[in-house]
N, C-alpha and C positions, 0 to 999 in steps of 0.2 A: 504494500500500500504506500503510495507516495505521500509522505508527510514532510512538508517543507517549511522552514523558517522564512520569515520575511522581515528584514531589518531587525528590530529588537524583539520580534514576536515569534514564538515557537508554539505550535498547536499543543493543547493540553487535552489528552484523551484518557478518560478513566480506564483503568485496567479491565473492568468488567464490561466495557463497551465493545461492540463488534464493528470493525471497520473493514469492509471488503478490500482485498488487495487492488481492486480496480477503481477505488475511490481516491480522490485527491483532496487533501486537507492542507491548507496553506495559511500561514501567518497567525493572526489573532483569532483563533478558533478554540472554543472549549466544547468538549463532548462529554456529557455526564454518564453516570453508571447505567448500564444496560441499554443505552441508546444503540441504534443500528444505522450504519451507513452502507448502502448497497452499491452494486457495480455502476460506474459512471457518475456517481455523485461528485460534485465539485463544490467545496466550501472554501471560498477565496477571501480570507480575512486580511486583504492588503489595503482596503479603503475604509474599513470600519470593522468593529468586532462582530463575531458570529458566535452565538451561544445556543447549544442544543441541549434540551432538558432530558432528565432521566426517563428511560423507557420510551423514548421517542424514536420513531422509525422515519428515516429519510430514504425514500426509495429511488430506484434506478433512474439515472439521468437528471436528477434534480440539481439545480444550481443555486447556491447561496452567495450573495454578495451585498454590498452597500454602496452608498455615495459618500465620498470623503467630506467630512464636516457637516453632513446633512442627515445621515441615518445610520442605524445599526440593525442587525438582524438577530432577533431573539425568538426562539421556538420553545414553548413551555414543556412541561412534563406530560408524558402519556399522549403524545400527539402522533397522528399518522399523516405523513406527507407523501402523497401518491407519486407515481412515476412522472418524470419530465415536468416537475413543477419549478417555477422560478420564484425564489424568495429574495426580493431585492429591497433591503432596508426596511423590513416589516417586523411587526411583533405579533406572534401567534400565541394566544393564551393557552392554558393547560386544557387537555382533553378535547382537542379539536381534531377534525379530519379535513384535510385539504385534498380535494379530488385531483385526479390525473390531469396533467396539462394546464393546470391553473397558473395564473401569473399574479403575484402580490407585489405591488410596487412600493416605492419609498413612503414611509410613515403610515402605511396601512396598519390598523390595529384590530385584532380579533379578540373578543372576550372569550371566557371559558365556554366550552361545549359548543362552539360554532361548527357548522358543517358547510364546507364550500364545495359546490358541485363541480364535476369535471369540466375543464375548459373555461372556467370563470376568470374574468379579468377584473382585478381590484385596482382601481386607479389611485394615484398618489393622494395620501391624506385621508382616505376613507376609514371611518371607525364604525365598528359593529358591536352592538351590545351582546352580552352572553346569550347563548342558545339561539343565535341567528342562523337560519337556513338561507344560504346565499347562492344565487344563480345569476348568470348572464354576463354580458359584455357591453357596457360596464356592469359589474356585479351590483346586485341590490338584495336587501333582505326581503324574502318572499313570505316567510312565516317563522314561527318558533320551531326549534328542533323538538321532535317528539321523544317520549321516553324510549320507544323502540329504537330510534336512531341513536340515542345515547348508549343503549346497550350495544349497538353495532360499533360505535366508536371504541368502547371498552374491549369488545371482542377483537377489533382490528389491532390495537396496540399490543394486547396480550399475545396475539398470534405472532406478530413480528418480534416481540421480546423472546418468545420461545424459539422461534426460528434462528434468531441471533445466537442463543445459547447452543443450539445444535450445530451451527456453523463454527463456533469457537472450539468445539471438541477436537 
């Protein structure tokens, strides 16, 4: 797995995290315990810090970055970030699910338990309250997340946490 320092910053990866050998982690990046980074993930902390919470899954092809002096990327605990997502200077609260191919731009904020549908574009500065179900381009809150969807969010992060353990063996 390519882990590279940038200037004074070296990535800090918890020993219980799983980082696939095909992921790139560069600069000011922290990955918490039991988080998983899958093939093709690029977390490039050369313009601002990137923080990945405990038991969070960052899936294949996702890119994390920020804008120098303008934004940071923070992903909370127990989050599932689907395949090919762009996380650019955003804050994702705990226990969210960000669907495949979504784009979250600078200073977007998701409260706890948000569900972002696949292919959604969240434009700079948009803020969403907890339990928002978000769809569209540009994304908008269409309703509240149901208890069944909250169960799916838990199932998703637990599945990837287990998969990460199996890959570490």
